[in-house]
N, C-alpha and C positions, 0 to 999 in steps of 0.2 A: 509418528506422523511427520511427514516431510514439511519443511517450512514453506509458507506461501511465497509466491514470487512477489518481489517488491513492487509496489504500485507507484508510478511516477506522480508527483504532486506539484509539478512545476506550473501547471496551468489548469485550474479548476474549470470544469465544463458546466457546472450547475451550482445550485445553492449549496449543495453538500460540500463544495470546495471553497466556499467563501469564508473569509476570516471571521466574519460575524457569526456564521453558522458554527465554525469550529470552536469559537469562544463559548457559544451557548452549549454546544455539545459537551465539551470537557468540563464545564462548570454546572452541568445539570445535576440536581441533587439525587436523582434516581439513577440506578445502573442503566447505562445506555450504550448500545453498540450499533455499528454499521456492518452488515454482512452481505456477501455476494449472493444475488438472487439465484444464480445457477449452481454454484458450488457449495453454498451455505457456509463458506469460509468467512471468518471475522476479518473485517478490514480496519476497524477502529474499535476501541473500548475506552470509555471515560474513566475518570478517577473513582467515581462511585462504584462502577462495576468491579474495578480492581480491589477496592476496599471491601465490598460486600461479599464477593465471590471467592476471594483468596488467591486468585491468579494474578501474576504480573501482566503488564500490557504486552510484553513480548510473548508470554505464554498464550495469551488470548489470540495473538496474530498468527499463531501456529495451530489454532483450533478451529472447529466448525460447530454449528449448532448442535450436532450429535453429541458433543462433549458435555453439554449442560442440560439438554432435554433427555427425559427418560426414554429408553428404547421402546417401551410399550406405547409411548405417545407419538412416535415418529410418523406413523401412518396418518394420523389426524393432522400433524404439523405440516406434512408434505401437501395434504389436500388444502390446507389453509393457505400455504404459500402459492400453490397453483391458482387459487381463486383471487390472489392479490392482483392478477392481471385484469380481473373484472372489477374488483373493489379495492382500490389502492390503499384504503385505510381499513384497519381491522383491530378489534380489541377483544380479548378473551382471557380466560383463566387457565393456567398451566402449572406444571411442577418443574422446578429446576434443581439440579444437583450442584452443590458447592464443591470446592476443591477438597474440603474436609470430608465429603461424603454425605453431609446432612442434606436432606431433601426439604425444600421450602415451597410454599405455594406462592405463585406470582400472578399478577394481572399484567399482561403485556399489551402494548400498543404497537402496531406495525404500520409503517408508512413507506411506500415505494418512492424511489428517487434515483437520480443519476449521480454517481460518484466517480469523477475522473474517467468518464466514458463508460463506466460499468453500470449495469442494472443492479441496484442495491436496495437494501431495506434498512430503514431506521427502526430499531427495536428498543423500546423503553420498558423496563420491568419494575413493577411496584410489589415489594414483598408484602403479601397479605397473609402470611402464616399465622400471626397472632390474631388477626381479624377472623380467619377461618376457624381457629380454635375457639374464639369467643362465640362465633356463630354456632358452632357445633355444641358448645356447652349450653348456649341459650336454647338451642333446639332440644337438647337432652332434658334440660330443666323444664321447658314448656311441655314436652311429651310426658315427663314424669308427673307434673302437676295436673295435666289434662287427664291422665289415666288414674290418678289416685281416687280412692273411694270417698275421701273427705272433700267437702266443698272448699274451694280456695278462691279468695277475692283479693286482688291487688288494687290499692287505691293510691292517689297522690297524697301529698302531705296535708291536704284539706279534707281528705276522706272521700273524694270523688272516685268512682270506680274506673279503673284503667283496664282491668282484665279479670274475667272469671272463668272457671273451668266448667266442664259439663256437669260434674256432680253438684255444683252450686245451682245451676239452672234447674236440674232435676229436683233439688231439695226445695227451692223457693218457688218454682213455677214461672219465674221470669226468664226471658231469653237474654243472651248477652247484649243484644242491641237495646233492649229495654232498660238495662241497668247501666249501660255505658255512659259515663260522665255524671251519673247521679250519685248522691250520697247514700250510704248504706242505711241511713235512718229510715229509708222507705220500708224497711222490714220491721220497724218498731210496732209492738203490739199494744202498748199502753199498760202492760202488766208489770213494768218496772217503774219505780219513781224516777223523776228527773235527776235526783241526786246520784242514782246508780250510774247514769250515763255521764254525769259530770266527773265522777270518780274514775270511770273508765278512760275518758278523754284526758284527764289530768295525768293519769299513769302513762299512757302511750306518748303524749306530747312531751313528756320529760325524758323520753328515750327508753322507757322501761317496758317489759313484756307484760301484757295483761292476760290472765286466764280466768275463766269463769263460765257459769251457766246462765242462760237467759231464755225467756220465752219470746219468740219472734212470730211474725205473721207472714204467711205465704201470699202469693198474688191472688189466690181465690178466697182469701180472708181467713182460712183455717190457721189455727195456732199450732206451733210445734216447739219443742224444747231442744236447744242446741248447746253443745259444749264447744267453746270457742277460745282460740288463742290468737292474739293480735301482736305481731312483732314489728317494731319500727325498723326501717332501713335507712342508713346514713351514708352520705357521700364522704369523700376524702377530707372535707373540712368539718366533719362531724355534724352536718346539718341533716335533719330528717327530710328525706325525699319521698318516701313511700311507706305504706303499711301493708303487711301481708296478714290476712285473716284466714285462719284454717278452722273450718266448721264441721262438726259432726252432729247429725240428727240423733238425739238420744231419747226421743219421745217414747218409743216402745220400751226402752230400758227403764225410764222413769215410771211409766205406767206399771211395768212389772215389779219395780221396787215398791211402789205404793200398794200393789196387790199383795206382795209378799209381807210387807209390814202389817197390813190389815189382817192377813192370814195368821201371822205370828202373834199378833195381839189377841186374835180370836182364840188361837190354840192355847196361848199362855193363860188366858182368863177362863178357859173351859173348866167345868166342874168335873168332867170325866178325865180319867188318866189317859194321856196320849203319849205314845212312844214310837220311835222309828229305829229299826234294827237293820243291820246288813244281812246278807244271806248266810252268814255264819252265826247268827243270833247275837251279835255284839250290839249293844245299845249305842245309837248315834245321837239320839235326841230324846229328852223327856220334858214334859211341861211341869208347871208348878204344882198342879194337882197330883201328879205322879209322885213328886218328891214328898209332898205333905202326907200322902196316903201311906207311903212305904217308910218314911222316916229317914231318908237319905238326902244328901245334897246332890246337886247336878254333877259335881266333880267326882262324887263317889260312884255314880252310876254310869256315866258316859264312858264307853270303851270296855265296859265289863259285859260278861255273858248274862243274858236275860234270866238264866237259870238261878241267879242269886236272889231273885224275888219269887221263885217257885218253891212250894212246900215239898220237902223230900217225900212226903206221904202221897203226893199227887201221882196218879197213874202215868207211868212212862209211855204207855200206849197212846194216851191222849196227847201228851207233849210231842210225840213223834209224828202225829197226824197233822199238826198245825202247819208246818212249812209246806208239805206237798199240797195240802188243801188250799192254802193261800195262793200258791203259784197257779192253781187251776181256776182261781176266781174269788177265793175268800173263804174264811173259816169263821164259824160262830159257835160258841159253846161256853161251858163253865169250867173254871179252874180253881184249884186251891193254892193261894199264894201266901207269902210270908213277909212280914215287916222286918225292919232292921233289928227290932227288939226280940224277934223270934215268934211273936204272936201270928197266928194264921187266920185267914178269912177267905171266904169264897168271892170270886169275881166272875162277871160275865164279860167275855172278850169277843170283839169283832176285829178281823184282820183283812187287809187288802195289800196288793202289790203295787210298787212303783216301777215303771219301765222307762228305759231311755228311748231316744228317737227311733232306734232300730227295733224296738219292741222287746229288748232283753231286760229281764228283771234285775233291778239294782238295789232295792230296799223293800222292807215290809213295814206297814203302818199298823199299829195296834191301838184300839180304843177299848178301854176296860172300865168297869164300874163295880164298886164295892157293893155286893148284894147281901151282906151279912144281915142287915136290918130286914130286908125282904124275906130272906130265908127264915129268920126268927119269927116274923109275922106269919109266915106260912105254917111253921111248926106249931105256933100257938093256935092258929085257926084249926089245924088238924086235931090237936089235942082237945079243943073245945067241941069239935064235931063228934069225937069219940065218946065224950062224956054224955052226950045227949042221945046216943044210940041205945 
């Protein structure tokens, strides 16, 4: 690039040539230039521009705006410069290229003026690269928190709500406007003692993370159980500025757990023998009555083939019919089984199939009952009847 023709500076024609202006120009803390409105050639560059962009002042005076603006931004830049004739002041965000090749984001302010008889523009650039990164990170974080399935609430250091995500509003029934500035105690259900909340607050106010389950109340008054984690956020001085609460509605899970517990207790205490096997006839579960009846421990049975409790004298034809019949809807019949000590006894067995959500069979449930006493009573009755014939 050929050097620009030297500009005479013997007699300033405007404020841009005044000594006071030049003093302010060169000592401005932000990178500042004067460029020719027609040729886009730099006429002056201050110390901050030299330091921040890596070019010397002489190098700048041999350059134009095209050297620091990106090629793909030039059309918009030329349109902006053209409009300076209508609006002498302009401010907008751009990208600049440093001498090192690094691209930075800048907010530039443009002001038209006269410089030694030329139509010129004063350009001041504020590097907003870090600010833009922070804004992008904040946007990414907000988007992530907004889209997460868990409810998220951010409060100030007193516990007043600053922000909640959509999952929070769906979980609690409150809109963001309804909880803004309010303390999360509005969700209290009365199902926890005051000491519970004092312990929670003591934990987080000391800068520690609190995790636990509690029963809260929705806007409509219905109760729900949530699993919650509260994390304190601190500033550079170590002072707590905010709390982030991440909430998950576990009401259905807790209800299912209670139902399973009740079912397990019912099965465990049942007098009938209950077993669950896989499709290869391996035992997956046996209840207490099963173990007591057959004389085995749970560890001796689980993982073993169910044939270990079948009598070798039992008809193979009957045994082979059980699985197909169960898969078709269930099987009911009598078998001859065997205890650990080798003694045999008759049982009445009912079977059913367990299927997954897609309808595929995954396990078989068997409920059996020792009918030795019943069979003995039947035989005795039969013998008695024969004696009276």
